[in-house]
One Martini backbone bead per residue (centre of mass of N, CA, C, O) as a GRO file, in nm:
protein
   81
    1UNK     BB    1  -2.264  -1.431   0.331
    2UNK     BB    2  -2.233  -1.738   0.347
    3UNK     BB    3  -2.045  -1.777   0.107
    4UNK     BB    4  -1.818  -1.585   0.200
    5UNK     BB    5  -1.752  -1.751   0.459
    6UNK     BB    6  -1.658  -2.003   0.281
    7UNK     BB    7  -1.573  -1.806   0.017
    8UNK     BB    8  -1.341  -1.596  -0.010
    9UNK     BB    9  -1.343  -1.265  -0.133
   10UNK     BB   10  -1.122  -1.045  -0.259
   11UNK     BB   11  -0.858  -0.915  -0.104
   12UNK     BB   12  -0.772  -1.157   0.070
   13UNK     BB   13  -0.767  -1.354  -0.168
   14UNK     BB   14  -0.576  -1.193  -0.356
   15UNK     BB   15  -0.336  -1.184  -0.164
   16UNK     BB   16  -0.294  -1.489  -0.154
   17UNK     BB   17  -0.252  -1.538  -0.455
   18UNK     BB   18  -0.006  -1.350  -0.482
   19UNK     BB   19   0.169  -1.494  -0.259
   20UNK     BB   20   0.194  -1.765  -0.404
   21UNK     BB   21   0.338  -1.656  -0.655
   22UNK     BB   22   0.573  -1.517  -0.509
   23UNK     BB   23   0.687  -1.768  -0.363
   24UNK     BB   24   0.744  -1.930  -0.616
   25UNK     BB   25   0.945  -1.736  -0.745
   26UNK     BB   26   1.139  -1.719  -0.509
   27UNK     BB   27   1.205  -2.029  -0.495
   28UNK     BB   28   1.321  -2.059  -0.782
   29UNK     BB   29   1.546  -1.803  -0.707
   30UNK     BB   30   1.689  -1.924  -0.482
   31UNK     BB   31   1.933  -2.013  -0.300
   32UNK     BB   32   2.121  -2.253  -0.215
   33UNK     BB   33   1.996  -2.341   0.111
   34UNK     BB   34   1.767  -2.169   0.137
   35UNK     BB   35   1.491  -2.070   0.276
   36UNK     BB   36   1.183  -2.115   0.223
   37UNK     BB   37   0.904  -1.975   0.104
   38UNK     BB   38   0.598  -1.834   0.198
   39UNK     BB   39   0.308  -1.675   0.165
   40UNK     BB   40   0.336  -1.515   0.446
   41UNK     BB   41   0.588  -1.345   0.334
   42UNK     BB   42   0.366  -1.186   0.114
   43UNK     BB   43   0.182  -1.066   0.320
   44UNK     BB   44   0.012  -0.808   0.409
   45UNK     BB   45   0.071  -0.563   0.672
   46UNK     BB   46  -0.152  -0.397   0.865
   47UNK     BB   47  -0.212  -0.119   1.043
   48UNK     BB   48  -0.459  -0.119   1.302
   49UNK     BB   49  -0.398   0.138   1.396
   50UNK     BB   50  -0.473   0.445   1.450
   51UNK     BB   51  -0.444   0.718   1.278
   52UNK     BB   52  -0.324   1.019   1.275
   53UNK     BB   53  -0.456   1.317   1.252
   54UNK     BB   54  -0.444   1.574   1.039
   55UNK     BB   55  -0.382   1.887   1.001
   56UNK     BB   56  -0.443   2.147   0.798
   57UNK     BB   57  -0.143   2.236   0.797
   58UNK     BB   58  -0.023   1.963   0.709
   59UNK     BB   59  -0.176   1.941   0.444
   60UNK     BB   60  -0.075   2.204   0.317
   61UNK     BB   61   0.226   2.139   0.327
   62UNK     BB   62   0.212   1.889   0.146
   63UNK     BB   63   0.092   2.034  -0.098
   64UNK     BB   64   0.327   2.235  -0.140
   65UNK     BB   65   0.545   2.020  -0.184
   66UNK     BB   66   0.416   1.886  -0.432
   67UNK     BB   67   0.392   2.134  -0.609
   68UNK     BB   68   0.697   2.192  -0.616
   69UNK     BB   69   0.796   1.908  -0.721
   70UNK     BB   70   0.594   1.947  -0.993
   71UNK     BB   71   0.607   2.265  -1.085
   72UNK     BB   72   0.417   2.443  -0.951
   73UNK     BB   73   0.189   2.704  -0.877
   74UNK     BB   74   0.136   2.978  -0.660
   75UNK     BB   75  -0.201   3.137  -0.679
   76UNK     BB   76  -0.305   3.279  -0.411
   77UNK     BB   77  -0.139   3.583  -0.470
   78UNK     BB   78  -0.211   3.681  -0.781
   79UNK     BB   79  -0.478   3.789  -0.816
   80UNK     BB   80  -0.735   3.888  -1.040
   81UNK     BB   81  -1.024   3.790  -0.879
   0.00000   0.00000   0.00000
């Protein structure tokens, strides 16, 4: 734990590394005179607010829509069971 507090590893460190690479690529390809990008421009911002919990009906509706979108069959009332 002491080492990790001094040398962060894992997702936050990986996000920063990816942001540095992304800002470098963006800066190499930016238009002349455009403001340079910094790594902070490419760091993901996660919504820290608690997400509203979905009702079972909402979850079922989403599953039905995905099933239909991917060409699945609704076999709930197929009988033969």
